[in-house]
TIRO-2110 file (N, C-alpha, C; in Angstrom, 1 decimal):
// TIRO-2110
28.5, 3.6, -27.8, N, 1, A
28.5, 2.1, -27.5, CA, 1, A
28.3, 1.9, -26.1, C, 1, A
29.1, 2.8, -25.2, N, 2, A
29.0, 2.6, -23.7, CA, 2, A
27.6, 2.7, -23.3, C, 2, A
26.9, 3.8, -23.9, N, 3, A
25.5, 4.1, -23.4, CA, 3, A
24.6, 2.8, -23.7, C, 3, A
24.9, 2.1, -24.8, N, 4, A
24.0, 1.0, -25.1, CA, 4, A
24.4, -0.2, -24.2, C, 4, A
25.6, -0.3, -23.8, N, 5, A
26.1, -1.4, -22.8, CA, 5, A
25.5, -1.1, -21.5, C, 5, A
25.2, 0.1, -21.1, N, 6, A
24.7, 0.4, -19.8, CA, 6, A
23.1, 0.5, -19.9, C, 6, A
22.6, 0.0, -21.0, N, 7, A
21.1, -0.2, -21.1, CA, 7, A
20.3, 1.1, -21.6, C, 7, A
21.0, 2.1, -22.0, N, 8, A
20.2, 3.2, -22.5, CA, 8, A
19.7, 2.9, -24.0, C, 8, A
18.5, 3.4, -24.2, N, 9, A
17.9, 3.2, -25.5, CA, 9, A
18.1, 4.5, -26.2, C, 9, A
18.8, 4.4, -27.5, N, 10, A
19.0, 5.6, -28.2, CA, 10, A
18.0, 5.6, -29.4, C, 10, A
17.6, 6.9, -29.8, N, 11, A
16.7, 7.0, -31.0, CA, 11, A
17.2, 8.1, -31.8, C, 11, A
16.4, 8.5, -32.8, N, 12, A
16.7, 9.5, -33.7, CA, 12, A
17.2, 10.7, -33.0, C, 12, A
18.2, 11.5, -33.4, N, 13, A
19.1, 11.3, -34.5, CA, 13, A
20.2, 10.4, -34.3, C, 13, A
20.5, 9.8, -33.1, N, 14, A
21.7, 9.0, -32.9, CA, 14, A
21.5, 7.6, -33.4, C, 14, A
20.3, 7.1, -33.4, N, 15, A
20.1, 5.7, -33.9, CA, 15, A
18.8, 5.5, -34.4, C, 15, A
18.6, 4.5, -35.4, N, 16, A
17.3, 4.3, -35.9, CA, 16, A
17.0, 2.9, -36.0, C, 16, A
15.9, 2.3, -36.0, N, 17, A
15.7, 0.9, -36.1, CA, 17, A
16.0, 0.5, -37.5, C, 17, A
16.6, -0.8, -37.6, N, 18, A
16.8, -1.5, -38.9, CA, 18, A
16.0, -2.8, -39.0, C, 18, A
14.6, -2.7, -39.2, N, 19, A
13.8, -4.0, -39.3, CA, 19, A
14.3, -4.8, -40.5, C, 19, A
14.9, -4.1, -41.6, N, 20, A
15.3, -4.7, -42.7, CA, 20, A
16.4, -5.8, -42.4, C, 20, A
17.1, -5.6, -41.4, N, 21, A
18.2, -6.5, -41.0, CA, 21, A
17.5, -7.6, -40.1, C, 21, A
16.7, -7.2, -39.0, N, 22, A
16.1, -8.2, -38.3, CA, 22, A
15.5, -7.5, -37.0, C, 22, A
14.6, -8.0, -36.3, N, 23, A
13.9, -7.6, -35.1, CA, 23, A
15.0, -7.2, -34.1, C, 23, A
14.8, -6.0, -33.6, N, 24, A
15.7, -5.4, -32.5, CA, 24, A
17.0, -4.9, -33.0, C, 24, A
17.2, -4.9, -34.3, N, 25, A
18.4, -4.3, -34.8, CA, 25, A
18.3, -2.8, -35.1, C, 25, A
19.5, -2.1, -34.8, N, 26, A
19.5, -0.7, -35.0, CA, 26, A
20.7, -0.2, -35.8, C, 26, A
20.8, 1.0, -36.3, N, 27, A
21.9, 1.6, -37.0, CA, 27, A
22.3, 2.8, -36.1, C, 27, A
23.4, 2.8, -35.5, N, 28, A
23.9, 3.9, -34.7, CA, 28, A
24.7, 4.8, -35.7, C, 28, A
24.5, 6.1, -35.6, N, 29, A
25.0, 7.1, -36.5, CA, 29, A
26.1, 7.9, -35.8, C, 29, A
27.3, 7.9, -36.5, N, 30, A
28.5, 8.5, -35.9, CA, 30, A
29.1, 9.4, -37.0, C, 30, A
29.1, 10.7, -36.8, N, 31, A
29.7, 11.7, -37.7, CA, 31, A
31.1, 12.0, -37.2, C, 31, A
32.1, 11.8, -38.1, N, 32, A
33.5, 12.1, -37.8, CA, 32, A
34.1, 13.0, -38.9, C, 32, A
34.4, 14.1, -38.6, N, 33, A
34.9, 15.1, -39.4, CA, 33, A
34.2, 15.0, -40.8, C, 33, A
34.7, 14.5, -41.9, N, 34, A
34.1, 14.4, -43.2, CA, 34, A
33.5, 13.1, -43.6, C, 34, A
33.3, 12.2, -42.5, N, 35, A
32.9, 10.9, -42.8, CA, 35, A
31.7, 10.6, -41.9, C, 35, A
30.6, 10.0, -42.4, N, 36, A
29.6, 9.5, -41.6, CA, 36, A
29.7, 8.0, -41.5, C, 36, A
29.8, 7.5, -40.3, N, 37, A
29.9, 6.1, -40.0, CA, 37, A
28.5, 5.4, -39.6, C, 37, A
28.3, 4.3, -39.8, N, 38, A
27.1, 3.6, -39.3, CA, 38, A
27.6, 2.2, -38.7, C, 38, A
27.0, 1.9, -37.5, N, 39, A
27.2, 0.7, -36.8, CA, 39, A
25.9, 0.0, -36.7, C, 39, A
25.7, -1.1, -37.4, N, 40, A
24.4, -1.8, -37.3, CA, 40, A
24.6, -2.9, -36.2, C, 40, A
23.7, -2.8, -35.1, N, 41, A
23.9, -3.6, -34.0, CA, 41, A
22.6, -4.2, -33.5, C, 41, A
22.7, -5.1, -32.6, N, 42, A
21.7, -5.7, -31.8, CA, 42, A
21.9, -5.6, -30.2, C, 42, A
21.1, -5.1, -29.5, N, 43, A
21.3, -5.1, -28.0, CA, 43, A
20.6, -6.4, -27.5, C, 43, A
21.4, -7.4, -27.2, N, 44, A
21.0, -8.6, -26.7, CA, 44, A
21.0, -8.6, -25.1, C, 44, A
20.4, -9.7, -24.5, N, 45, A
20.4, -9.7, -23.1, CA, 45, A
21.7, -9.5, -22.3, C, 45, A
22.8, -10.1, -23.0, N, 46, A
24.1, -10.1, -22.3, CA, 46, A
25.2, -9.4, -23.1, C, 46, A
24.8, -8.8, -24.3, N, 47, A
25.8, -8.3, -25.2, CA, 47, A
25.3, -7.2, -26.1, C, 47, A
26.0, -6.4, -26.6, N, 48, A
25.8, -5.4, -27.8, CA, 48, A
26.5, -6.1, -28.8, C, 48, A
25.8, -6.7, -29.9, N, 49, A
26.3, -7.5, -30.9, CA, 49, A
26.5, -6.5, -32.1, C, 49, A
27.8, -6.4, -32.6, N, 50, A
28.0, -5.6, -33.7, CA, 50, A
27.8, -6.4, -35.0, C, 50, A
26.9, -6.0, -35.9, N, 51, A
26.7, -6.8, -37.1, CA, 51, A
27.3, -6.2, -38.3, C, 51, A
27.7, -4.9, -38.2, N, 52, A
28.4, -4.4, -39.4, CA, 52, A
28.8, -2.9, -39.1, C, 52, A
29.8, -2.4, -39.8, N, 53, A
30.3, -1.1, -39.5, CA, 53, A
30.6, -0.6, -41.0, C, 53, A
30.2, 0.6, -41.4, N, 54, A
30.4, 1.0, -42.7, CA, 54, A
30.3, 2.6, -42.9, C, 54, A
31.0, 3.0, -43.8, N, 55, A
30.9, 4.3, -44.1, CA, 55, A
29.7, 4.7, -44.9, C, 55, A
28.9, 5.6, -44.5, N, 56, A
27.6, 6.0, -45.1, CA, 56, A
27.9, 7.0, -46.2, C, 56, A
27.6, 6.5, -47.5, N, 57, A
27.9, 7.4, -48.6, CA, 57, A
26.6, 7.8, -49.4, C, 57, A
25.6, 7.1, -49.2, N, 58, A
24.3, 7.2, -49.8, CA, 58, A
23.1, 7.3, -48.9, C, 58, A
22.0, 7.7, -49.3, N, 59, A
20.8, 7.8, -48.4, CA, 59, A
20.3, 6.5, -47.9, C, 59, A
20.4, 5.5, -48.8, N, 60, A
19.9, 4.2, -48.4, CA, 60, A
21.1, 3.3, -48.0, C, 60, A
20.9, 2.4, -47.1, N, 61, A
21.9, 1.5, -46.7, CA, 61, A
22.1, 0.5, -47.9, C, 61, A
23.3, 0.3, -48.4, N, 62, A
23.5, -0.7, -49.5, CA, 62, A
23.0, -1.9, -49.2, C, 62, A
22.5, -2.6, -50.1, N, 63, A
22.0, -4.0, -50.1, CA, 63, A
23.0, -5.0, -49.5, C, 63, A
24.2, -5.0, -50.1, N, 64, A
25.2, -6.0, -49.6, CA, 64, A
25.5, -5.8, -48.1, C, 64, A
25.4, -4.5, -47.6, N, 65, A
25.6, -4.4, -46.1, CA, 65, A
24.4, -5.0, -45.4, C, 65, A
23.3, -4.7, -45.8, N, 66, A
22.1, -5.4, -45.1, CA, 66, A
22.0, -6.9, -45.1, C, 66, A
22.6, -7.5, -46.3, N, 67, A
22.6, -8.9, -46.4, CA, 67, A
23.7, -9.5, -45.5, C, 67, A
24.8, -8.9, -45.5, N, 68, A
25.9, -9.3, -44.5, CA, 68, A
25.6, -9.2, -43.2, C, 68, A
24.8, -8.1, -42.7, N, 69, A
24.3, -8.0, -41.4, CA, 69, A
23.3, -9.1, -41.0, C, 69, A
22.3, -9.4, -41.9, N, 70, A
21.4, -10.5, -41.8, CA, 70, A
22.1, -11.8, -41.6, C, 70, A
23.1, -12.1, -42.3, N, 71, A
23.8, -13.4, -42.2, CA, 71, A
24.5, -13.5, -40.8, C, 71, A
25.2, -12.4, -40.4, N, 72, A
25.8, -12.4, -39.1, CA, 72, A
24.8, -12.5, -38.0, C, 72, A
23.6, -12.0, -38.1, N, 73, A
22.6, -12.0, -37.1, CA, 73, A
22.1, -13.4, -36.9, C, 73, A
22.0, -14.1, -38.2, N, 74, A
21.6, -15.6, -38.2, CA, 74, A
22.6, -16.4, -37.5, C, 74, A
23.8, -16.1, -37.8, N, 75, A
25.0, -16.9, -37.2, CA, 75, A
25.1, -16.7, -35.7, C, 75, A
24.9, -15.5, -35.3, N, 76, A
24.8, -15.1, -33.8, CA, 76, A
23.7, -15.9, -33.1, C, 76, A
22.6, -15.8, -33.7, N, 77, A
21.4, -16.4, -33.1, CA, 77, A
21.5, -17.9, -33.0, C, 77, A
22.0, -18.5, -34.1, N, 78, A
22.3, -20.0, -34.0, CA, 78, A
23.3, -20.2, -33.0, C, 78, A
24.3, -19.5, -32.8, N, 79, A
25.4, -19.7, -31.8, CA, 79, A
24.9, -19.6, -30.3, C, 79, A
23.9, -18.8, -30.1, N, 80, A
23.3, -18.6, -28.7, CA, 80, A
22.0, -19.3, -28.5, C, 80, A
21.7, -20.1, -29.6, N, 81, A
20.4, -21.0, -29.6, CA, 81, A
19.0, -20.2, -29.7, C, 81, A
19.0, -19.0, -30.3, N, 82, A
17.8, -18.4, -30.5, CA, 82, A
17.3, -18.8, -31.8, C, 82, A
16.0, -18.7, -32.1, N, 83, A
15.4, -19.0, -33.4, CA, 83, A
15.6, -17.5, -34.2, C, 83, A
15.8, -17.7, -35.5, N, 84, A
16.2, -16.5, -36.3, CA, 84, A
15.0, -15.6, -36.5, C, 84, A
13.8, -16.0, -36.3, N, 85, A
12.7, -15.2, -36.4, CA, 85, A
12.1, -14.7, -35.2, C, 85, A
12.6, -15.0, -34.1, N, 86, A
12.1, -14.6, -32.8, CA, 86, A
12.4, -13.1, -32.5, C, 86, A
11.4, -12.4, -31.9, N, 87, A
11.7, -10.9, -31.4, CA, 87, A
12.5, -11.0, -30.1, C, 87, A
13.2, -9.9, -30.0, N, 88, A
14.1, -9.9, -28.8, CA, 88, A
13.3, -9.3, -27.7, C, 88, A
END
């Protein structure tokens, strides 16, 4: 997270784009002993916005996680005055 805050762009294997959530969204991959964690986030102009954190148990991101992250992204964009469909 600190690297993201400092402006570093991460790519595979640490992070992958999540266009299914929204433009500019990514999934950060964190492996911790026997658990794989994922942090769905958006790097905005003035913040790293955490949209969701979950334990990865399957190859695909669960649909409820994607929907929850989309809803949080919409609420965030509304709060900062961005249009929900704009690219970052």
